[in-house]
mmCIF file of the N, C-alpha and C atoms, coordinates in Angstrom:
data_MODEL
# 
_entry.id   MODEL 
# 
loop_
_atom_site.group_PDB 
_atom_site.id 
_atom_site.type_symbol 
_atom_site.label_atom_id 
_atom_site.label_alt_id 
_atom_site.label_comp_id 
_atom_site.label_asym_id 
_atom_site.label_entity_id 
_atom_site.label_seq_id 
_atom_site.pdbx_PDB_ins_code 
_atom_site.Cartn_x 
_atom_site.Cartn_y 
_atom_site.Cartn_z 
_atom_site.occupancy 
_atom_site.B_iso_or_equiv 
_atom_site.pdbx_formal_charge 
_atom_site.auth_seq_id 
_atom_site.auth_comp_id 
_atom_site.auth_asym_id 
_atom_site.auth_atom_id 
_atom_site.pdbx_PDB_model_num 
ATOM 1   N N  . SER A 1 1  ? -6.183  22.605 18.278  1.00 0.00 ? 1  SER A N  1 
ATOM 2   C CA . SER A 1 1  ? -6.678  21.366 18.123  1.00 0.00 ? 1  SER A CA 1 
ATOM 3   C C  . SER A 1 1  ? -6.760  20.893 17.033  1.00 0.00 ? 1  SER A C  1 
ATOM 4   N N  . GLY A 1 2  ? -5.374  20.614 16.679  1.00 0.00 ? 2  GLY A N  1 
ATOM 5   C CA . GLY A 1 2  ? -5.182  19.317 14.936  1.00 0.00 ? 2  GLY A CA 1 
ATOM 6   C C  . GLY A 1 2  ? -4.803  20.898 14.700  1.00 0.00 ? 2  GLY A C  1 
ATOM 7   N N  . MET A 1 3  ? -4.677  20.528 13.173  1.00 0.00 ? 3  MET A N  1 
ATOM 8   C CA . MET A 1 3  ? -4.419  21.729 12.192  1.00 0.00 ? 3  MET A CA 1 
ATOM 9   C C  . MET A 1 3  ? -5.669  22.676 11.666  1.00 0.00 ? 3  MET A C  1 
ATOM 10  N N  . VAL A 1 4  ? -5.332  24.471 11.728  1.00 0.00 ? 4  VAL A N  1 
ATOM 11  C CA . VAL A 1 4  ? -6.806  25.289 10.696  1.00 0.00 ? 4  VAL A CA 1 
ATOM 12  C C  . VAL A 1 4  ? -6.463  25.705 9.917   1.00 0.00 ? 4  VAL A C  1 
ATOM 13  N N  . PHE A 1 5  ? -7.301  25.333 9.105   1.00 0.00 ? 5  PHE A N  1 
ATOM 14  C CA . PHE A 1 5  ? -6.958  26.629 7.649   1.00 0.00 ? 5  PHE A CA 1 
ATOM 15  C C  . PHE A 1 5  ? -7.740  27.491 7.573   1.00 0.00 ? 5  PHE A C  1 
ATOM 16  N N  . TYR A 1 6  ? -6.902  28.282 7.795   1.00 0.00 ? 6  TYR A N  1 
ATOM 17  C CA . TYR A 1 6  ? -7.642  29.678 7.562   1.00 0.00 ? 6  TYR A CA 1 
ATOM 18  C C  . TYR A 1 6  ? -7.720  29.873 5.275   1.00 0.00 ? 6  TYR A C  1 
ATOM 19  N N  . GLY A 1 7  ? -8.552  30.730 5.723   1.00 0.00 ? 7  GLY A N  1 
ATOM 20  C CA . GLY A 1 7  ? -9.052  31.182 3.957   1.00 0.00 ? 7  GLY A CA 1 
ATOM 21  C C  . GLY A 1 7  ? -10.180 30.481 3.620   1.00 0.00 ? 7  GLY A C  1 
ATOM 22  N N  . SER A 1 8  ? -10.678 30.922 2.394   1.00 0.00 ? 8  SER A N  1 
ATOM 23  C CA . SER A 1 8  ? -12.327 30.263 2.042   1.00 0.00 ? 8  SER A CA 1 
ATOM 24  C C  . SER A 1 8  ? -11.702 29.057 1.759   1.00 0.00 ? 8  SER A C  1 
ATOM 25  N N  . GLY A 1 9  ? -13.171 28.438 1.541   1.00 0.00 ? 9  GLY A N  1 
ATOM 26  C CA . GLY A 1 9  ? -13.599 26.960 0.863   1.00 0.00 ? 9  GLY A CA 1 
ATOM 27  C C  . GLY A 1 9  ? -12.862 26.457 -0.200  1.00 0.00 ? 9  GLY A C  1 
ATOM 28  N N  . SER A 1 10 ? -12.802 27.987 -1.546  1.00 0.00 ? 10 SER A N  1 
ATOM 29  C CA . SER A 1 10 ? -11.797 27.522 -2.388  1.00 0.00 ? 10 SER A CA 1 
ATOM 30  C C  . SER A 1 10 ? -10.516 26.839 -2.087  1.00 0.00 ? 10 SER A C  1 
ATOM 31  N N  . GLU A 1 11 ? -10.220 28.058 -1.709  1.00 0.00 ? 11 GLU A N  1 
ATOM 32  C CA . GLU A 1 11 ? -8.474  28.050 -1.076  1.00 0.00 ? 11 GLU A CA 1 
ATOM 33  C C  . GLU A 1 11 ? -8.311  26.826 -0.619  1.00 0.00 ? 11 GLU A C  1 
ATOM 34  N N  . LYS A 1 12 ? -9.088  25.652 0.026   1.00 0.00 ? 12 LYS A N  1 
ATOM 35  C CA . LYS A 1 12 ? -8.556  24.426 0.486   1.00 0.00 ? 12 LYS A CA 1 
ATOM 36  C C  . LYS A 1 12 ? -8.364  23.602 -0.229  1.00 0.00 ? 12 LYS A C  1 
ATOM 37  N N  . SER A 1 13 ? -9.524  23.704 -1.758  1.00 0.00 ? 13 SER A N  1 
ATOM 38  C CA . SER A 1 13 ? -10.257 23.278 -2.624  1.00 0.00 ? 13 SER A CA 1 
ATOM 39  C C  . SER A 1 13 ? -8.535  23.454 -3.665  1.00 0.00 ? 13 SER A C  1 
ATOM 40  N N  . GLN A 1 14 ? -7.831  24.331 -3.759  1.00 0.00 ? 14 GLN A N  1 
ATOM 41  C CA . GLN A 1 14 ? -7.094  24.578 -4.353  1.00 0.00 ? 14 GLN A CA 1 
ATOM 42  C C  . GLN A 1 14 ? -6.140  23.631 -3.698  1.00 0.00 ? 14 GLN A C  1 
ATOM 43  N N  . PHE A 1 15 ? -5.610  23.778 -2.688  1.00 0.00 ? 15 PHE A N  1 
ATOM 44  C CA . PHE A 1 15 ? -4.563  22.875 -2.105  1.00 0.00 ? 15 PHE A CA 1 
ATOM 45  C C  . PHE A 1 15 ? -4.837  21.757 -2.236  1.00 0.00 ? 15 PHE A C  1 
ATOM 46  N N  . GLN A 1 16 ? -6.112  21.172 -1.962  1.00 0.00 ? 16 GLN A N  1 
ATOM 47  C CA . GLN A 1 16 ? -6.190  19.164 -2.296  1.00 0.00 ? 16 GLN A CA 1 
ATOM 48  C C  . GLN A 1 16 ? -6.372  18.790 -3.711  1.00 0.00 ? 16 GLN A C  1 
ATOM 49  N N  . LYS A 1 17 ? -6.089  20.060 -4.577  1.00 0.00 ? 17 LYS A N  1 
ATOM 50  C CA . LYS A 1 17 ? -6.002  19.673 -6.171  1.00 0.00 ? 17 LYS A CA 1 
ATOM 51  C C  . LYS A 1 17 ? -4.165  19.577 -6.038  1.00 0.00 ? 17 LYS A C  1 
ATOM 52  N N  . ALA A 1 18 ? -3.768  20.510 -5.840  1.00 0.00 ? 18 ALA A N  1 
ATOM 53  C CA . ALA A 1 18 ? -2.849  20.509 -6.178  1.00 0.00 ? 18 ALA A CA 1 
ATOM 54  C C  . ALA A 1 18 ? -1.700  19.750 -5.344  1.00 0.00 ? 18 ALA A C  1 
ATOM 55  N N  . ILE A 1 19 ? -2.488  18.630 -4.290  1.00 0.00 ? 19 ILE A N  1 
ATOM 56  C CA . ILE A 1 19 ? -1.530  17.193 -3.171  1.00 0.00 ? 19 ILE A CA 1 
ATOM 57  C C  . ILE A 1 19 ? -1.801  16.337 -4.393  1.00 0.00 ? 19 ILE A C  1 
ATOM 58  N N  . ASP A 1 20 ? -3.156  16.094 -5.066  1.00 0.00 ? 20 ASP A N  1 
ATOM 59  C CA . ASP A 1 20 ? -3.481  14.997 -5.718  1.00 0.00 ? 20 ASP A CA 1 
ATOM 60  C C  . ASP A 1 20 ? -2.745  14.884 -6.731  1.00 0.00 ? 20 ASP A C  1 
ATOM 61  N N  . GLY A 1 21 ? -2.792  15.937 -7.202  1.00 0.00 ? 21 GLY A N  1 
ATOM 62  C CA . GLY A 1 21 ? -1.669  16.128 -9.040  1.00 0.00 ? 21 GLY A CA 1 
ATOM 63  C C  . GLY A 1 21 ? -0.142  15.408 -8.943  1.00 0.00 ? 21 GLY A C  1 
ATOM 64  N N  . ARG A 1 22 ? 0.359   16.356 -7.627  1.00 0.00 ? 22 ARG A N  1 
ATOM 65  C CA . ARG A 1 22 ? 1.912   15.606 -7.746  1.00 0.00 ? 22 ARG A CA 1 
ATOM 66  C C  . ARG A 1 22 ? 1.361   14.113 -7.400  1.00 0.00 ? 22 ARG A C  1 
ATOM 67  N N  . LEU A 1 23 ? 0.512   13.317 -5.842  1.00 0.00 ? 23 LEU A N  1 
ATOM 68  C CA . LEU A 1 23 ? 0.408   12.411 -6.021  1.00 0.00 ? 23 LEU A CA 1 
ATOM 69  C C  . LEU A 1 23 ? 0.401   11.265 -7.272  1.00 0.00 ? 23 LEU A C  1 
ATOM 70  N N  . ARG A 1 24 ? -0.393  11.611 -8.256  1.00 0.00 ? 24 ARG A N  1 
ATOM 71  C CA . ARG A 1 24 ? -0.881  11.339 -9.274  1.00 0.00 ? 24 ARG A CA 1 
ATOM 72  C C  . ARG A 1 24 ? 0.577   11.064 -10.397 1.00 0.00 ? 24 ARG A C  1 
ATOM 73  N N  . ARG A 1 25 ? 1.078   12.100 -10.244 1.00 0.00 ? 25 ARG A N  1 
ATOM 74  C CA . ARG A 1 25 ? 2.753   12.055 -10.892 1.00 0.00 ? 25 ARG A CA 1 
ATOM 75  C C  . ARG A 1 25 ? 3.450   11.146 -10.284 1.00 0.00 ? 25 ARG A C  1 
ATOM 76  N N  . LEU A 1 26 ? 3.342   11.017 -8.670  1.00 0.00 ? 26 LEU A N  1 
ATOM 77  C CA . LEU A 1 26 ? 4.219   10.341 -8.325  1.00 0.00 ? 26 LEU A CA 1 
ATOM 78  C C  . LEU A 1 26 ? 3.949   8.761  -8.408  1.00 0.00 ? 26 LEU A C  1 
ATOM 79  N N  . HIS A 1 27 ? 2.641   8.501  -8.312  1.00 0.00 ? 27 HIS A N  1 
ATOM 80  C CA . HIS A 1 27 ? 2.183   7.104  -9.186  1.00 0.00 ? 27 HIS A CA 1 
ATOM 81  C C  . HIS A 1 27 ? 2.826   6.601  -9.961  1.00 0.00 ? 27 HIS A C  1 
ATOM 82  N N  . GLU A 1 28 ? 2.661   7.330  -11.103 1.00 0.00 ? 28 GLU A N  1 
ATOM 83  C CA . GLU A 1 28 ? 2.842   7.209  -12.251 1.00 0.00 ? 28 GLU A CA 1 
ATOM 84  C C  . GLU A 1 28 ? 4.209   7.111  -12.687 1.00 0.00 ? 28 GLU A C  1 
ATOM 85  N N  . PHE A 1 29 ? 5.180   7.737  -11.888 1.00 0.00 ? 29 PHE A N  1 
ATOM 86  C CA . PHE A 1 29 ? 6.153   7.377  -12.482 1.00 0.00 ? 29 PHE A CA 1 
ATOM 87  C C  . PHE A 1 29 ? 6.955   6.289  -11.710 1.00 0.00 ? 29 PHE A C  1 
ATOM 88  N N  . ILE A 1 30 ? 6.381   5.559  -10.084 1.00 0.00 ? 30 ILE A N  1 
ATOM 89  C CA . ILE A 1 30 ? 6.352   4.791  -9.796  1.00 0.00 ? 30 ILE A CA 1 
ATOM 90  C C  . ILE A 1 30 ? 6.885   3.604  -10.602 1.00 0.00 ? 30 ILE A C  1 
ATOM 91  N N  . SER A 1 31 ? 4.841   3.474  -11.077 1.00 0.00 ? 31 SER A N  1 
ATOM 92  C CA . SER A 1 31 ? 4.351   2.120  -12.207 1.00 0.00 ? 31 SER A CA 1 
ATOM 93  C C  . SER A 1 31 ? 5.658   2.317  -13.282 1.00 0.00 ? 31 SER A C  1 
ATOM 94  N N  . GLU A 1 32 ? 5.716   3.910  -14.115 1.00 0.00 ? 32 GLU A N  1 
ATOM 95  C CA . GLU A 1 32 ? 6.785   3.514  -14.869 1.00 0.00 ? 32 GLU A CA 1 
ATOM 96  C C  . GLU A 1 32 ? 8.180   2.975  -14.230 1.00 0.00 ? 32 GLU A C  1 
ATOM 97  N N  . LEU A 1 33 ? 8.679   3.018  -13.432 1.00 0.00 ? 33 LEU A N  1 
ATOM 98  C CA . LEU A 1 33 ? 10.051  2.178  -12.626 1.00 0.00 ? 33 LEU A CA 1 
ATOM 99  C C  . LEU A 1 33 ? 9.312   0.785  -12.194 1.00 0.00 ? 33 LEU A C  1 
ATOM 100 N N  . SER A 1 34 ? 8.282   0.465  -11.985 1.00 0.00 ? 34 SER A N  1 
ATOM 101 C CA . SER A 1 34 ? 7.606   -1.263 -11.480 1.00 0.00 ? 34 SER A CA 1 
ATOM 102 C C  . SER A 1 34 ? 8.031   -1.720 -13.008 1.00 0.00 ? 34 SER A C  1 
ATOM 103 N N  . VAL A 1 35 ? 7.603   -1.273 -14.117 1.00 0.00 ? 35 VAL A N  1 
ATOM 104 C CA . VAL A 1 35 ? 7.340   -2.026 -15.108 1.00 0.00 ? 35 VAL A CA 1 
ATOM 105 C C  . VAL A 1 35 ? 8.628   -2.631 -15.349 1.00 0.00 ? 35 VAL A C  1 
ATOM 106 N N  . ASP A 1 36 ? 9.923   -1.978 -15.444 1.00 0.00 ? 36 ASP A N  1 
ATOM 107 C CA . ASP A 1 36 ? 11.464  -2.815 -15.422 1.00 0.00 ? 36 ASP A CA 1 
ATOM 108 C C  . ASP A 1 36 ? 11.453  -4.056 -14.085 1.00 0.00 ? 36 ASP A C  1 
# 
């Protein structure tokens, strides 16, 4: 039922941080493009 994350909670938070960082860079990139 749904996705299951194996491992400790720190592993999951690390994974979340990686995604957040990637999304943040993507938003910065898009905002720079939309400035022009």
